TORMAR-444461 format. One record per residue (C-alpha): z, y, x; residue number from 0. Coordinates in nm, 4 decimals, padded with zeros to 6 digits. Layout:
SITE,w,v,u,seq
SITE,Z,Y,X,NUM $
...
END
This chain:
SITE,w,v,u,seq
SITE,04.8232,-04.4452,14.0221,0 $
SITE,04.5934,-04.1796,13.8542,1 $
SITE,04.7173,-04.0402,13.5100,2 $
SITE,04.4434,-03.8429,13.3587,3 $
SITE,04.5041,-03.5927,13.0943,4 $
SITE,04.1806,-03.3874,13.0867,5 $
SITE,03.9632,-03.5623,12.8359,6 $
SITE,03.8544,-03.2222,12.6864,7 $
SITE,03.6803,-03.1464,13.0173,8 $
SITE,03.5130,-03.4690,13.0591,9 $
SITE,03.5701,-03.8387,12.9478,10 $
SITE,03.5437,-04.1374,13.1811,11 $
SITE,03.2335,-04.3264,13.0873,12 $
SITE,03.2977,-04.6171,12.8559,13 $
SITE,03.2039,-04.9637,12.9847,14 $
SITE,02.9804,-05.0183,12.6842,15 $
SITE,02.7874,-04.7050,12.7411,16 $
SITE,02.7467,-04.7727,13.1176,17 $
SITE,02.6166,-05.1212,13.0422,18 $
SITE,02.3598,-04.9782,12.8000,19 $
SITE,02.2671,-04.7142,13.0635,20 $
SITE,02.1931,-04.9763,13.3163,21 $
SITE,02.0026,-05.1988,13.0809,22 $
SITE,01.7912,-04.9051,12.9664,23 $
SITE,01.7240,-04.7833,13.3121,24 $
SITE,01.6050,-05.1291,13.4064,25 $
SITE,01.4034,-05.2219,13.1005,26 $
SITE,01.2708,-04.8795,12.9673,27 $
SITE,01.1279,-04.7038,13.2741,28 $
SITE,00.8384,-04.5335,13.0767,29 $
SITE,00.7916,-04.1729,13.0045,30 $
SITE,00.8483,-04.1319,12.6298,31 $
SITE,00.5387,-03.9087,12.6006,32 $
SITE,00.3017,-04.1547,12.7750,33 $
SITE,00.0675,-04.3199,12.5285,34 $
SITE,00.0540,-04.6598,12.7087,35 $
SITE,00.2772,-04.9586,12.5925,36 $
SITE,00.5573,-04.8864,12.8468,37 $
SITE,00.5827,-04.5336,12.7202,38 $
SITE,00.5740,-04.6434,12.3585,39 $
SITE,00.8550,-04.8858,12.4203,40 $
SITE,01.0638,-04.6002,12.5634,41 $
SITE,00.9740,-04.3823,12.2749,42 $
SITE,01.0770,-04.6367,12.0258,43 $
SITE,01.4252,-04.6642,12.1911,44 $
SITE,01.4521,-04.2830,12.1985,45 $
SITE,01.3802,-04.2537,11.8185,46 $
SITE,01.6321,-04.5325,11.7553,47 $
SITE,01.8987,-04.3203,11.9325,48 $
SITE,01.7867,-04.0183,11.7486,49 $
SITE,01.8413,-04.1845,11.4271,50 $
SITE,02.1845,-04.3179,11.5224,51 $
SITE,02.3009,-03.9705,11.6526,52 $
SITE,02.1729,-03.8093,11.3264,53 $
SITE,02.3560,-04.0680,11.1163,54 $
SITE,02.6881,-04.0188,11.3016,55 $
SITE,02.6483,-03.6428,11.2559,56 $
SITE,02.5458,-03.6511,10.8900,57 $
SITE,02.2235,-03.4703,10.9511,58 $
SITE,01.8380,-03.5308,10.9263,59 $
SITE,01.6893,-03.7147,11.2231,60 $
SITE,01.3968,-03.4665,11.2341,61 $
SITE,01.6258,-03.1993,11.3387,62 $
SITE,01.7966,-03.3738,11.6346,63 $
SITE,01.6651,-03.2619,11.9838,64 $
SITE,01.8035,-03.4164,12.3055,65 $
SITE,01.9218,-03.1756,12.5688,66 $
SITE,02.0669,-03.1841,12.9288,67 $
SITE,02.4188,-03.0645,12.7976,68 $
SITE,02.6132,-02.8991,12.5115,69 $
SITE,02.5770,-02.5628,12.7069,70 $
SITE,02.1888,-02.5924,12.6742,71 $
SITE,02.2163,-02.6851,12.3272,72 $
SITE,02.4221,-02.3853,12.2272,73 $
SITE,02.1986,-02.1413,12.4069,74 $
SITE,01.8722,-02.2986,12.2617,75 $
SITE,02.0145,-02.2901,11.9093,76 $
SITE,02.1393,-01.9375,11.9195,77 $
SITE,01.8451,-01.7824,12.0924,78 $
SITE,01.5897,-01.9769,11.8905,79 $
SITE,01.7550,-01.8888,11.5518,80 $
SITE,01.8352,-01.5270,11.6281,81 $
SITE,01.5037,-01.4229,11.7651,82 $
SITE,01.3359,-01.5668,11.4632,83 $
SITE,01.5050,-01.3474,11.2209,84 $
SITE,01.4310,-00.9651,11.1471,85 $
SITE,01.8040,-00.8838,11.1049,86 $
SITE,02.0148,-00.7762,11.4238,87 $
SITE,02.3770,-00.8669,11.3507,88 $
SITE,02.5564,-01.1774,11.4656,89 $
SITE,02.9204,-01.2832,11.4000,90 $
SITE,03.1010,-01.5212,11.6549,91 $
SITE,03.4451,-01.5940,11.7735,92 $
SITE,03.6273,-01.4460,12.0754,93 $
SITE,03.7318,-01.7870,12.1940,94 $
SITE,03.3857,-01.9558,12.1814,95 $
SITE,03.2695,-02.1610,12.4739,96 $
SITE,03.1262,-01.9739,12.7654,97 $
SITE,02.7765,-02.0877,12.6803,98 $
SITE,02.7942,-01.9131,12.3399,99 $
SITE,02.9131,-01.5929,12.5020,100 $
SITE,02.6374,-01.6145,12.7512,101 $
SITE,02.3850,-01.6323,12.4664,102 $
SITE,02.5473,-01.3441,12.2883,103 $
SITE,02.5151,-01.1297,12.6135,104 $
SITE,02.1420,-01.2068,12.6239,105 $
SITE,02.0962,-01.1223,12.2569,106 $
SITE,02.2991,-00.8026,12.2896,107 $
SITE,02.0738,-00.6920,12.5766,108 $
SITE,01.7729,-00.7528,12.3283,109 $
SITE,01.9317,-00.5189,12.0553,110 $
SITE,02.1520,-00.7419,11.8554,111 $
SITE,02.4892,-00.6223,11.7435,112 $
SITE,02.7611,-00.8745,11.8166,113 $
SITE,03.1042,-00.9051,11.6257,114 $
SITE,03.3569,-01.1280,11.7927,115 $
SITE,03.6525,-01.2234,11.5761,116 $
SITE,03.9953,-01.3125,11.7074,117 $
SITE,04.2145,-01.6106,11.6342,118 $
SITE,04.5173,-01.5730,11.4092,119 $
SITE,04.8659,-01.6785,11.4982,120 $
SITE,04.7687,-02.0399,11.4111,121 $
SITE,04.4613,-02.0452,11.6380,122 $
SITE,04.2011,-02.0145,11.3689,123 $
SITE,03.9110,-01.7798,11.2813,124 $
SITE,03.9885,-01.7137,10.9162,125 $
SITE,03.7207,-01.7288,10.6469,126 $
SITE,03.8413,-01.3948,10.5241,127 $
SITE,03.7799,-01.2307,10.8603,128 $
SITE,03.4343,-01.3726,10.8576,129 $
SITE,03.3618,-01.2408,10.5128,130 $
SITE,03.4817,-00.9084,10.6007,131 $
SITE,03.2529,-00.8895,10.9026,132 $
SITE,02.9412,-00.9788,10.7148,133 $
SITE,02.7066,-00.6879,10.6475,134 $
SITE,02.3461,-00.6539,10.5130,135 $
SITE,02.2081,-00.6831,10.8677,136 $
SITE,02.3898,-01.0125,10.9483,137 $
SITE,02.1329,-01.2925,11.0552,138 $
SITE,02.3656,-01.5591,11.2199,139 $
SITE,02.7240,-01.6759,11.2271,140 $
SITE,02.8455,-01.9057,11.5200,141 $
SITE,03.1835,-02.0490,11.5133,142 $
SITE,03.3032,-02.3682,11.6940,143 $
SITE,03.4395,-02.6718,11.5117,144 $
SITE,03.7284,-02.7650,11.7393,145 $
SITE,03.8593,-02.5106,11.9987,146 $
SITE,03.8376,-02.6758,12.3538,147 $
SITE,04.1526,-02.5089,12.4790,148 $
SITE,04.4097,-02.5607,12.1934,149 $
SITE,04.2422,-02.8018,11.9741,150 $
SITE,04.2563,-02.6122,11.6528,151 $
SITE,04.0064,-02.7078,11.3925,152 $
SITE,03.8157,-02.4186,11.2523,153 $
SITE,03.7323,-02.3820,10.8820,154 $
SITE,03.3615,-02.4234,10.9414,155 $
SITE,03.2939,-02.5980,10.6086,156 $
SITE,03.4100,-02.2880,10.4100,157 $
SITE,03.2199,-02.0596,10.6530,158 $
SITE,02.9078,-02.2522,10.6191,159 $
SITE,02.9291,-02.2087,10.2319,160 $
SITE,02.9869,-01.8306,10.2701,161 $
SITE,02.6836,-01.8041,10.5014,162 $
SITE,02.4658,-01.9993,10.2677,163 $
SITE,02.5579,-01.7850,09.9672,164 $
SITE,02.4190,-01.4879,10.1617,165 $
SITE,02.1231,-01.6481,10.3220,166 $
SITE,02.2871,-01.6264,10.6740,167 $
SITE,02.2266,-01.8915,10.9318,168 $
SITE,02.5277,-02.0906,11.0578,169 $
SITE,02.5679,-02.2648,11.3918,170 $
SITE,02.8774,-02.4532,11.4963,171 $
SITE,02.9569,-02.5968,11.8441,172 $
SITE,03.0703,-02.9514,11.7800,173 $
SITE,03.0878,-03.0518,12.1533,174 $
SITE,03.4755,-03.1243,12.1021,175 $
SITE,03.4388,-03.2854,11.7697,176 $
SITE,03.1317,-03.5124,11.7663,177 $
SITE,03.2266,-03.8661,11.7849,178 $
SITE,03.5933,-03.7746,11.7294,179 $
SITE,03.6152,-03.6475,11.3680,180 $
SITE,03.3742,-03.6653,11.0707,181 $
SITE,03.0975,-03.4058,11.0682,182 $
SITE,02.9205,-03.4971,10.7467,183 $
SITE,03.0714,-03.2181,10.5341,184 $
SITE,02.9791,-02.9332,10.7771,185 $
SITE,02.6330,-02.8420,10.6288,186 $
SITE,02.5492,-02.6342,10.9259,187 $
SITE,02.2031,-02.5081,11.0098,188 $
SITE,02.2574,-02.5853,11.3776,189 $
SITE,02.5095,-02.8047,11.5482,190 $
SITE,02.5617,-02.8903,11.9214,191 $
SITE,02.6760,-03.2209,12.0712,192 $
SITE,02.7631,-03.3580,12.4174,193 $
SITE,02.7724,-03.7120,12.5640,194 $
SITE,03.0313,-03.6873,12.8315,195 $
SITE,03.3086,-03.5652,12.6056,196 $
SITE,03.3097,-03.8996,12.4258,197 $
SITE,03.2577,-04.1488,12.7136,198 $
SITE,02.8902,-04.1079,12.7628,199 $
SITE,02.6989,-03.9841,13.0792,200 $
SITE,02.7118,-03.6302,13.2045,201 $
SITE,02.3836,-03.4365,13.1863,202 $
SITE,02.3050,-03.5388,12.8295,203 $
SITE,02.3574,-03.3778,12.4962,204 $
SITE,02.1839,-03.2869,12.1628,205 $
SITE,02.1234,-02.9999,11.9310,206 $
SITE,02.0600,-03.0153,11.5688,207 $
SITE,01.8273,-02.7581,11.4252,208 $
SITE,01.7695,-02.7822,11.0562,209 $
SITE,01.4127,-02.8800,10.9693,210 $
SITE,01.4393,-02.6388,10.6785,211 $
SITE,01.4565,-02.3404,10.9142,212 $
SITE,01.1877,-02.2042,11.1265,213 $
SITE,01.2545,-02.2076,11.4927,214 $
SITE,01.1090,-01.9985,11.7818,215 $
SITE,01.1145,-02.1916,12.1012,216 $
SITE,01.3034,-02.0164,12.3817,217 $
SITE,01.0319,-02.1282,12.6257,218 $
SITE,00.6875,-02.1536,12.4360,219 $
SITE,00.4312,-02.4048,12.5293,220 $
SITE,00.6513,-02.6911,12.6324,221 $
SITE,00.5650,-03.0451,12.5349,222 $
SITE,00.8850,-03.2540,12.5091,223 $
SITE,01.1186,-03.2643,12.2099,224 $
SITE,00.8524,-03.1102,11.9941,225 $
SITE,00.8447,-02.8016,12.2250,226 $
SITE,01.2115,-02.7109,12.1904,227 $
SITE,01.3024,-02.7905,12.5414,228 $
SITE,01.0962,-02.8934,12.8603,229 $
SITE,01.1421,-03.1791,13.0955,230 $
SITE,01.1066,-03.5594,13.0572,231 $
SITE,01.3861,-03.6913,12.8493,232 $
SITE,01.6495,-03.9080,13.0130,233 $
SITE,01.6077,-04.2223,12.7960,234 $
SITE,01.8777,-04.4338,12.9613,235 $
SITE,02.1334,-04.1492,12.9213,236 $
SITE,02.0320,-04.0925,12.5599,237 $
SITE,02.0755,-04.4677,12.4983,238 $
SITE,02.4296,-04.4573,12.6543,239 $
SITE,02.5157,-04.1395,12.4558,240 $
SITE,02.4261,-04.3183,12.1336,241 $
SITE,02.6365,-04.6196,12.2324,242 $
SITE,02.9462,-04.4086,12.3435,243 $
SITE,02.9336,-04.2202,12.0025,244 $
SITE,02.9766,-04.5380,11.7996,245 $
SITE,03.3460,-04.5798,11.8847,246 $
SITE,03.5779,-04.2920,11.8385,247 $
SITE,03.9346,-04.2612,11.9638,248 $
SITE,04.1955,-04.3451,11.6954,249 $
SITE,04.3332,-04.0261,11.5469,250 $
SITE,04.6411,-04.2067,11.4433,251 $
SITE,04.7016,-04.3073,11.8080,252 $
SITE,04.6354,-03.9473,11.9354,253 $
SITE,04.8897,-03.8233,11.6807,254 $
SITE,05.1366,-04.0771,11.7961,255 $
SITE,05.1056,-03.9648,12.1668,256 $
SITE,05.1269,-03.5970,12.0617,257 $
SITE,05.4448,-03.6507,11.8623,258 $
SITE,05.5888,-03.8635,12.1540,259 $
SITE,05.5223,-03.5726,12.3977,260 $
SITE,05.6751,-03.3220,12.1568,261 $
SITE,05.9827,-03.5468,12.1220,262 $
SITE,06.0270,-03.5723,12.4942,263 $
SITE,06.0008,-03.1971,12.5507,264 $
SITE,06.2071,-03.0970,12.2625,265 $
SITE,06.4669,-02.8479,12.3644,266 $
SITE,06.2950,-02.7330,12.6845,267 $
SITE,06.1352,-02.3887,12.7498,268 $
SITE,05.7878,-02.5255,12.7179,269 $
SITE,05.5865,-02.3543,12.4434,270 $
SITE,05.3272,-02.5273,12.2395,271 $
SITE,05.0204,-02.3252,12.1306,272 $
SITE,04.8910,-02.4946,11.8317,273 $
SITE,04.7852,-02.4739,11.4637,274 $
SITE,04.9264,-02.6527,11.1612,275 $
SITE,04.8830,-03.0169,11.1437,276 $
SITE,04.6112,-02.9760,10.8834,277 $
SITE,04.3975,-02.7746,11.1224,278 $
SITE,04.4773,-02.9356,11.4529,279 $
SITE,04.2981,-03.1964,11.6552,280 $
SITE,04.5842,-03.3978,11.8039,281 $
SITE,04.4069,-03.4872,12.1329,282 $
SITE,04.4020,-03.1364,12.2738,283 $
SITE,04.7418,-02.9547,12.3479,284 $
SITE,04.7710,-02.6035,12.4609,285 $
SITE,05.1013,-02.5090,12.6437,286 $
SITE,05.2819,-02.2391,12.8378,287 $
SITE,05.5813,-02.2493,13.0659,288 $
SITE,05.7318,-01.8973,13.0697,289 $
SITE,05.7658,-01.7668,13.4259,290 $
SITE,05.5044,-01.9816,13.5877,291 $
SITE,05.1254,-01.9626,13.5936,292 $
SITE,04.9206,-02.2609,13.4479,293 $
SITE,04.7434,-02.2845,13.7784,294 $
SITE,05.0721,-02.3722,13.9514,295 $
SITE,05.1610,-02.6189,13.6770,296 $
SITE,04.8247,-02.7854,13.7328,297 $
SITE,04.8739,-02.8017,14.1083,298 $
SITE,05.2212,-02.9359,14.0768,299 $
SITE,05.1113,-03.2203,13.8489,300 $
SITE,04.7986,-03.2672,14.0743,301 $
SITE,05.0272,-03.3385,14.3678,302 $
SITE,05.1607,-03.6428,14.1540,303 $
SITE,04.8156,-03.7720,14.0688,304 $
SITE,04.8444,-03.6305,13.7225,305 $
SITE,04.5340,-03.4402,13.6073,306 $
SITE,04.5530,-03.1513,13.3540,307 $
SITE,04.3536,-02.8310,13.3052,308 $
SITE,04.4112,-02.4501,13.2819,309 $
SITE,04.1653,-02.4470,13.0071,310 $
SITE,03.7845,-02.4961,12.9618,311 $
SITE,03.6331,-02.6407,13.2936,312 $
SITE,03.3539,-02.3855,13.2474,313 $
SITE,03.6107,-02.1099,13.2857,314 $
SITE,03.7868,-02.2519,13.5732,315 $
SITE,03.7058,-01.9435,13.8120,316 $
SITE,03.8175,-01.6933,13.5547,317 $
SITE,04.1122,-01.4814,13.6635,318 $
SITE,04.1622,-01.3145,13.3306,319 $
SITE,04.3380,-01.6081,13.1370,320 $
SITE,04.2086,-01.8364,12.8768,321 $
SITE,03.9908,-01.7264,12.5904,322 $
SITE,04.1963,-01.8874,12.3261,323 $
SITE,04.5241,-01.7325,12.4401,324 $
SITE,04.3648,-01.3947,12.4614,325 $
SITE,04.1969,-01.4343,12.1223,326 $
SITE,04.5488,-01.5008,11.9719,327 $
SITE,04.6772,-01.1669,12.1098,328 $
SITE,04.8478,-01.2780,12.4346,329 $
SITE,04.8523,-01.0394,12.7270,330 $
SITE,04.6625,-01.1353,13.0395,331 $
SITE,04.9957,-01.2164,13.2096,332 $
SITE,05.0983,-01.4465,12.9142,333 $
SITE,04.7474,-01.6089,12.9068,334 $
SITE,04.7752,-01.6894,13.2829,335 $
SITE,05.0671,-01.9135,13.1964,336 $
SITE,04.8391,-02.1234,12.9751,337 $
SITE,04.7535,-02.4840,13.0532,338 $
SITE,04.5901,-02.7658,12.8671,339 $
SITE,04.6464,-03.1304,12.8244,340 $
SITE,04.4088,-03.3668,12.6539,341 $
SITE,04.4332,-03.7281,12.5622,342 $
SITE,04.1653,-03.9970,12.5144,343 $
SITE,04.1271,-04.3580,12.4073,344 $
SITE,04.2733,-04.4878,12.7223,345 $
SITE,04.5936,-04.2712,12.7311,346 $
SITE,04.9111,-04.4769,12.6923,347 $
SITE,05.2573,-04.3929,12.5773,348 $
SITE,05.4041,-04.4809,12.9142,349 $
SITE,05.1688,-04.2350,13.0695,350 $
SITE,05.2706,-03.9600,12.8242,351 $
SITE,05.6457,-04.0278,12.9048,352 $
SITE,05.5721,-03.9712,13.2752,353 $
SITE,05.3839,-03.6592,13.1932,354 $
SITE,05.6727,-03.5319,12.9967,355 $
SITE,05.9083,-03.5954,13.2809,356 $
SITE,05.6871,-03.4160,13.5275,357 $
SITE,05.6615,-03.1159,13.2974,358 $
SITE,06.0320,-03.0951,13.2439,359 $
SITE,06.0704,-03.0919,13.6180,360 $
SITE,05.8310,-02.8024,13.6617,361 $
SITE,05.9894,-02.6184,13.3712,362 $
SITE,06.3312,-02.6545,13.5409,363 $
SITE,06.2006,-02.5195,13.8702,364 $
SITE,06.0480,-02.2226,13.6820,365 $
SITE,06.3923,-02.1397,13.5489,366 $
SITE,06.5474,-02.1396,13.8898,367 $
SITE,06.2869,-01.8912,14.0297,368 $
END
């Protein structure tokens, strides 16, 4: 029996989304840019999905562009916005997704100055730290909505307000939050989404770029998605994405599972790395077992067909520990003890109890070493 606790890395595809994918692949085979009737039918489906994704995100349909991933969305948004502004200072977080750091590296090589803010003891980039970092040359702020490693919810609503007061563009990576928590109050200039985090297909995502802001395409001269990205859009995947986004995991259920795990691990040496309940997404849990590396915890559970993570799957080859742990001030040695659990709609209480038992066994072995 497989026990899956790695939903933050990827979520099994929902049956409803898979059914829609198969139907769309069978019945809407035309290229959405083709002017004939088959292309028009596919284009109409695409626009329907665009409307649905925009509605769920609380943004304007005209600002939604479909991409091949959240990674692509982050890079397109950041490069497009930054290069279109005369100012050269950008504020971001130390614990952002690898794709955001990749975009920052590119922009730094082009002469931009990058300020990376740490997380406080509760795993949050504070509004005060953002305000203190703003200068007259600040063009863009990029702070993720939900941290993918420890699940802390960043104060992006307040940061967006501060950015707008000063005429600064604000981007937020919503890959871990779209389809899970409400986004309508974010008021960001750019937002990034991913299908496979919510039971949709891999290789599909979207980025929102405010229609009220001018955008410079990263690759000029392309035809699809109004020139923002190239390549024929994957209409069946987008249809499945829109379907998967309609049903979110119950936050009440996720809190129940989280509290159950905490109850079963109470009194053990296992440490929780988390925020206050008010700024914590319950489905993502960061942990450490003192004296044992997270990679060894993952391997011990893997041997029992229990699947967890040592952090973001995009950082799996990193030997320097997890970004969130380091951003909170942990040493490299401490960060290497980090591992992540993440729950989804299919996770059950009995599975969580078995997980707790396995973790307690690993922790007991660590004490004996």
